[in-house]
N, C-alpha and C positions, 0 to 999 in steps of 0.2 A: 370402936374398931377403926374408924378413920384416923383418929389421933394416933392409935398404935401403929397403923401402916405408915403414917408420916414419920413417926419416930424411928421405925425400922429403916426407912430410906434416907434418913438424914446423912449418914456417912456417904452414901452415893451422891446425894445433892452437894455435899461439901466437897467431894472429890471433883465433881464436874465444875463446881464454882471455882475451885482452885486451878483447874486446868484452863478454864476460860480466862481467869485473871492472869495466869502466866502467858497465855496466848496474846491477850490484849497488851500486856506489858511488852511482850516481844515485838509486836507490831508498832507500838508507840515509841519504843526506844531501840531501834535497830542498830546494829554495829556500824561504825563509820567506815564503810568500805571505800568511800570516796578518797580517803587518804592514799590508798594504793594507786589511785589513778593519776596522782600528781608525780609523774615521772619526767625524767629529762627528755626534752625533744631531741630526736636523733634524725638527721637527714642523711640518706644514703643515695648512691648513684643508681643508674638504671639496672645494674647487675647486683644491687644490694651491698656494694662496698661502701664502707664508712667514709663520709665527707666531713661532717661537722656535727658536734653535739653541744647542747647548752644546758647549764645547770637549772634546777628547778627554781621557782621564785624564792624559795627559802635558801638557795645557794647550795643545794645538795646534788651530788651525782647519784642518780637512781634510775636504773633501767628495769623495765618489766621482765621478770624471770619467765622462762619458757622451759618446762621440763624436757621438751624434745631437743633443746639446744644445750642441755647440761649433761655432763657425764653421769650415766645411771649409777655407776659405782660410787660417785660422790654422794648421791642422794641416799643410797643404801647405808653408807658409812655414817652420814649425818643422823639418820634414824637410829642406827645401832648405838650411837653415843648419847643422843639427846632424848630419845623417846622410842624405846625398842618395841612397845606395844601400840605404836602410832596407828597402825592399820586396823586395830581391833577395838579401841575405845571410842567413845562418843565426844571427845574433846577434853574430858577429865578422866584421868587414870585412877580409879579407886584404890588399886593396889599401891600405887606410888604415894597417894595421899595418906593411906594407912601407915605405910612404912615411914613416911616423913613425920607423922604424928608420934609414932612410937619412939623414933630417934630423938625428937625434940623433947619428949617427956623424960627420957632417960638422962639427957645431957643438960636439960634446962635451957637450951638455946636452939635456934633453927640450924639443923645440920644439912638438910637437903630441902629444896624448894618444891619438889613434886610437880613442877610446871611441865606440861606437855608442849609439843610444838604448837598446837592450836592455842593454848593459853599464852605462850610467848608471842604468838602473832597478835592476839588480842591486846597484849600489853604494848606492842609496837604501834598499833593503831591508836591507842589511847594511853600515852605514858602517864603513870601515876607514882606516888611515893610507894616504896616497897614496904608494905605492912599487911596485916591480916585482912583488913577491909578491902584493900586493893586486890588481894588474892581472891577473895570471894567474888568480886566484880569480874575478874578475869575468868573465873570458872563459868559464870553466867554468860559472858560474851563468847567463851569457847563453845558452849552448847548452842548458842545462836549461830555461830559460824558453821558448825557441823550441820545444822539444819538447813542452811542456805547453800553451802558450797560442798563440792566433792573433796575427797582427800587430796587429790592432785591439785585442785585449785587452791586449797589451803597451803600446801607446800609451796606453790608458786608465790602466794601472797607473802609467806614468811621469807622466802629467798629474795623477794623484792624489797622488803622493808628492813631486813636484818642489818644492824650497824657493823661497820668494819673499820672504824677509826676516822677521825677528822670529819670531813663532809662526805664520806663514802657510805652509801647504803645499797644493799642488794649484792648478791653474789656476782652478777655480771660486771657491775662497776668495779668491785673489788678485784676480780680476776684480771680485768683490763688494766687497772691502775697499778696493781702490784706485780703482775706477771706478764703484762702486754699480750694477753691471749684470751680467747673466749673460754668460758667454763666447760667446754666440751672436751678439752684436751689437757686437763690438769694432771700433774704428777701426784704420787702418793704424798710427798712432803707438802705440796701446795694444797691438796685437799685437807690434810690434817690442820694446817694453819687456818684455813678458811672455816673449818668447823669450830676451832677454838676461839677465834676472834670475837664473835658476837656476844659472848658472855661477859667480856670486859675489854671492849675494843680500844679504849685509850691506854689502858695499862699494858696492852699486849701488841701495840702497833710495831711491826717489824722495822719501820723506818725511824722510829723514835726510841723504842724499848726493845732492841734486838735480843737482849739476854732473856727478858720475860717471854718474848715470842718463841724463842728456841725451847725454853722450858715447857711452856704449855703445849707446844707442838709435840714434844716428846711424850707428854702425858696422854694426849689424844692417840698417838700411835700405839702406846701401851694398851689403852682401852680397846682399840681396834684389834690388836693382836689377841687380847683375852676373849673378845667376841668372835674370833675367827673370821673377821672381816678383812684381815691382811695377814700374810705369813710373817713369822718372826724375822726371817731373813730380809724381806722387803721393808719391814718396819725399822730394822737396824740401819739399812741403807738410807732410808728417808731421814733418820735422825741427823745424819751428817751432811745433808743437803744445805747449800747456802741459802741465806734469807735475802729477800729484796731489801736493798738499802735506801731506795728513793722511789718516789711515785713516778710513774710513766705519764707522759702527756698524751692527750688524745689528738688524732689528726685534725687539722684545721684548714680545710679546703673550702672554697666557695663561700666565704663568710657571709657576704651580702645576700646572696640568693638563699643560703641555708637559713639565715636569720629571718628573712621575710617568710619563707615557707613554714618555719617553725612557729612563727607568730600567727600565721593565718590558718594553721591546722590544729586539730586537737592533739594533746600531748601523746607522744609515742613516736613511732617510726614513720618518716615521710619518705616515700620512694620518688626521688626526683628523676628527671630525664637526663641529668648531667652524666657525662662519661668521666669517670675518675681520672683515667690516664690523660685524656685530652684536657681536662680541667687543670691538672697539676702542671702539665707542660705549658698551657696557656698562661697560667699565673707566673711561672718562671720566666717565660718569654717577655711578658709585660714588665716585670720587675727589672729584668736585664736591659730592656729597651730604653726605659726612661733614664738610665744612668748616663746616656749620651747627652742629656740636657743638663745645664748647670743653673737653671733658674727655678728649680723646685717643681717642674711640671710633673703631672701624673698622667695616667692613661686608663682607658677601659676597653674591653674587647668582648664581642659576642660572636659565637659560632652556632649557626642554626642548621638543622637537617631540613632541607627543603621539602622532602617528601612528606614528613609528618609535622613540620614546624616545631619539632622538639628542640629545646635549647640544650646543646651538648657541652658548651662551656660558656661561663659568664664571669668575667673578671671585672669587678666593680671599681677597682682602683689598683695602683701599682703596689699596694701593701698597706696594712693598717697603721704602720709607723710613718707613712708618708703624710705630708700636710693635707688634711682633709680626707685621709685614707678611709675613715669610717663611713663616708658618703658613698652610696651606690650610684656611681656616675653613669651606669647604663639606664638608670631611671630618672636622672636629673634632666630638667627641662633646659634645653640649650638652643641657640640659634643654629639652624642646619646649614648655613652658608648656601652653597650651590647644589647640595645633595638632592633637592627636590626637582631640579631642572628636568631630569629624564621623564618625570611623570607629567610635567607640563607639555612637553613635546608629544608624549604618548597620547594625551587627550586631543592634541591638535591633529595627530595622525588619525585618530578615531573619527574626528569631525571631517576629515578629508581636506583640511585647510592646507596642509603641506605633507610632504613625504621626505624620506632621507635625502633624496637628490634635488629637492626643491631649492631654488635660489632665494636667499633672504638677505636683506641689507644689514650690515653692521656699521652704522654711521651714527653720528650724534643725533639725538632725537629727544624732544620733550614730550612727556605724557602729562599734559596739564602742567603742574608745578614740579613734576618729578622728571629729572634728567639723569638717567643711569649712565655710568661709565664702565668700561672694562677694567679688569684688575690692573693691567699694565698701562692704563690711561691712553691707549692707542686704539684705532679702529681699522678694520680690515676691508671695508667696502662690501662688495657682494661676495657672499660665501654660500656654500651648500649647507643645508640644515645639519647634515651629519657632522660637518666640520664645526659648525657653531656649537653643537653639543659636545663634541670631543674636546674642543678647546675652551669650553665653558664661557662662551662670549655672553655678555650680560644683556646688551641691547636686543639681540634676537630673542633671548629667553623672555624678556619683559614684553616684547612685541607679541609673542605667542600667548603669554598670559593675558595680555590686554585683549587679544582676540577671543580666547575661550572664556574669559571672565574670571577675575580673582575670587569673587564671592562663590561662583560655581565651583571653582577648583577647590576652595576650602570646604565647601559642602560635600563634595565627592570624597575627599579624604576623611572628613568627619564620619561619613556613612561607612567608610572602610575601617573605622576604628582608630583613626589617626587625627585627633583634634589639633588644630593649629592654634596655639595660644598667642593672641595678639596683645600688644601693650594696652594697658587700661587707659582709655582716653574717652573724650566725649563722643567721638565718632569712631566706634570700634569695627566699622565695616572693613573687611579684608581689602588690602590695597595691593598694588603691583609690586611693592617691595617684597612680597612673598617669594618671588622668583629668586631673590638674592639672599634669603635667610631672614626676612623680616617677620618672623613668627617663631614660637618656641615649640620644639618637639623633643622626644627622648631618643636615645640610641635604640631602645627596644622597638619604638615605633618606626624608626628608619629601617630596622631589620625586618619588620613586618612588610614594609613596602618592597624592599629588594628581594625578599623571598617570594613575594607575589610576582615580581618581574621574572623570576626564575621558573615560576609555575604557571605560565600562560596568562598572567594577569589576575589570577584568583587569589583573593586575600583571605587568609585564615589567621586567627590569633596565635601568638606564640604559646607553646605548651611547656609547662614547667614540671608537671607531675605525671608519672607513668600512667595513672588511671585515666588521664585525659588525652593520651597520645593518639587515639583513633580520630582521624580528621572528621569534622562535622559534615553532614550530608549536603548542605547547601552553602558553599563559600560565597563571599561577595565578589562579584566580577568587576574589577576596576577598569579593565580594558580587555580587548580580544587577544587571543593567542598570537595571531600574526603581528599585531602591534608590539606585544611583549618581545617577540623574537627579533623584530627590527631594532627596537631600542637596545636589546642585549647585544646584537651584532655590532651596532655603532659603538657602544661602550667597550666592547672587547677589542676593538681596533683603535682605541684611544692611544696617544703617544705613550710609549713605555717610560718607566722611571729611569733616571740617569743611572747608568751602570747595569741595567737589567735588560737582557735580550728580549725582544718581542716573543710572545708565546708561539707565534707561527714559525719562528726560526729555531725553536728549542724543543727537543723531544721531552724534556723533563719538566719544563715550566708549565704550570696549569694555565689554561686559558680562562681569564677572568673578565667579566663585564663589570667594570668598576667606575666610580665617580668620586671625585674629591670635593671638598667644600671648606671654605674659610669664612668665619663670621666676621662681622665688623670689628675692627680693632685687634684682629688676630686673637680673639678670645677663645675660639674653638677651631680645632683642626680636625677634619673628618676624612674618612675614606670608607666607602661602602661598596660591596660588590658580591657577585655570586659566580660560582663556577664549580664544576665537578660535583654537583649535588648539595653544595653547602652555600650558605650566605654568611658573610663575615662583615662586621661593622667595627671600625676602630675609631676611637676618639682620643685626642691628646690636648691637654690644656692645663690650666690651674683650676683646682677645685672651687676656689672662690670667684672664678670668672674674670680675674684680672687679665689684662692684655699680655701678649707675648710677642716680642719684636720679630716681625717677618716670619713667623711660624705659620706657614700655609699648610693646607691639607695635603698637598702633593709632597711637600718636604717633610712634614712632621708626622703625618698619620698613614700615608700610603705605604711607606716601607714596613710598618707594623702589619698592615693588612696583608701584604704579600708574604711576610714571614709566617703569618698564620696559615695561609694557603700552602706554603712550602712545607710546613709542619704536617698538614693533613696529607699531602702527597707522600712525604717520606714515610709516614706511618701506615700507608696503605688504606687510608680512610676515603680516598677519592673515588667517586663513582664515575661512570662513563661521561664524557663531555657532552653537554646538551646545548651549547651555544652554536647556532647554525648561521651560515651565510645566507642572507635573504636577498632575493632579486627585488628590484624596485617595482612597486605597484604602478601600472601604467595610467591609473585613473587620477592620481593625485596632482595637485597644482604644480606646474613646472617652476613657477616664479611667484613668490608671495609679494603682493602689492606691486604688480607690474606697472612701470611708469607709462603714462599715456603716450601714444605714438606722436612723433613730431613735436612733443612738448619741449620748450626751452629748458635749460638746466635750472636747478634750484639749489641754492646754498643751504645746506643743513647745519653747517657749523663754520663760522659763527653767524647766527641769524641777526637780522637788523634789530638794533635796540638793546642787544645784550651787553652786559658789562663783564669784561674778562679780567680776572685777577692774575697778575704776574708776580710770582713769588721771588724770582731772581731774573737777572738779565739773560741767563742761559736757558730759561724755561721756554720751550717751544710749544706751539699748538698745531696739531694736524688738521688741515683744512679739509672739509668734506662737502660733496655735492651729489645730487642724483638727477636722473633724467638727462635729456639732451643726447648728444652724440658723444661717444667715447673720445678720449684724448683731451682732457681739460688742461687749460692754461690759467694760472693764477696770478693776480696782480694785487699789490697792496699800495695804495696811494699812487697808482700808475706804474709802479716798478714791478717787473715780472719776478716771481719766485722760482728758484731752481728746485728740482726734485732731489731729495736725498738719495744717495746711491744705495744705502743699506735697505731702506724701507720702500723706496720708489714713490714716496708720498711727498706732497707739498707741505713743508713744515714752516710755519711763520714764527719768527722770533722778534717781537716788537722792540723797537729801539728805546721805548720808554713810555710813560703814561701819556694819554691823549686820545683824540678821536682819529679813527682810521677808516678809509674806504677800501673794502675788499671786493674784488671782482673776479668772476670765473667766466671763461670763454670756452665754448665747446668746439668741436672740430668743424662745425658748420658756421662758426662765427657768431652764434647766439650767446648772449651773456646774461648774467644775473649779478646784482650788487647787494651789498649789505653795509651798513654803517654801524661800527661798534666802538666802544670806549674801553681803553685799557687802563686799569687802575693798579698801581703798585701796592701789594699787600704790605701791611706794617708788621 
């Protein structure tokens, strides 16, 4: 009896075993859905407008299809032509298979393929030779797809992978390249062509085989009319529509930023913080601006929204065709010149060392073996701190850095997310040359600092992706809000550019707190500033870092900076002005390094024992002293020097090489002497 019961249940056991075997095979050999994930990266702006797309690694233009963004009529017509029972079968249409079998048996050849949309999708995921074995595999894969995905998802998969000629895959890429429009607004003729193309894309390409394309389009329109998916009148009108004769090109804005975001994100759409209109205008502005230079210079530009730190425009170069144009110069490490000076003074303000109205000396001074000079090789004596910053005087800035500590300054910036890259050497301790650009930073890092200056000293990282635009809860405080306002007020009152009216005298000009910088050898020209809710950083130079003759930040980069602010103003993007006039704090030091009372004068240049190199007989040296009573008289080898009428300073022009005695006498008759040697440079 037991044996009989087992024999009776053998069919059941066999069926269960077969089901288990099929299920195991289905799990062991799933369909390769990952192919559909390899889509072209697309970067869009903050409003979803197209900026830049990139082909897949295989060189294909393929964008993920979304039924909600495709004309529903197109989908209905596609199904009417390709698979009219699509919504009812399980991936394989038995009626179509039976019909195809009968037709093939009668004619002795394959007349119709009986492929459903699901089977076609399986073939697109795993291309195989067109034979009976491949057809059976497609059927199995179709059943697997139907078990895993909804009908809508399978349609989206098909419309993502379907070939449309050349390197075009997917209905969205085809619609954009052939018709320059999204597939939500296709005409009857355009829909018919896109339905026909995937069956033989190379033989039917409208740009290469227009006669074939016109013929198959008419055939699809006839099928649609027979299926009552279109009226005969509309089908007739669509037959006469013109065909696209060439492929359209995609928008190519913000190449450098888009390329970086595309590589750092998963394939698909990346929503950047850029503003498409602002980006396009900024790119055109930079491209036009560099045409005024005849030495192959390029430029970069950043525009930052101070409230959120979102990057609204990022121009990495003046164009991809420019020399070095593929380099993103907003991310290139360069010498910042004098652009870090405001932050040195800000830390000095925080320490209570000086204030805007404090007096500081701009005179020749040695800091160990380091003797900085001003850009124009002259010194101005005693100046206010605000004047020292506005005129970018070097010795006062180095003096302040010496006081707060170069290593401390570098550590504070590093903590704020701005590492200063110093040259590789045995002793890589940050030195006082940091004040004059002796370290490397990027334009993006400079933008981070100046945006913090606009936001009360609070440092936040720049934001490039919309999902990250919400400011972090705890920003890094670089310095206090009163200090930030004082520095901004000083920079806003810096001398205006030649030919540009001061903002105080113009109702239209934006008030900008800005600073320029020029690196050693004129390799980098900088201008950075904030105003009206935005921070702008402009850089001009050669991509390879080669020098540019006399190209200073004020002459080469500042005009571009103000063109950007003018563009923001003209287009209504400017927010209410936030740069305030600040009263002097009464507690700060009135004079930095006040000379001792009743001390005799001291010669600061030239000091005893120094050797002075004279490049030409016309070369003069401005003599400098400190201390004593005002009203210095200068003597060289006993002969009194007259003061120049233009500068009011005593300028010594040695008669030739040799040793000289330099004497200074103050108003009270006290004197100081130095003995120097003049050497003629070869």
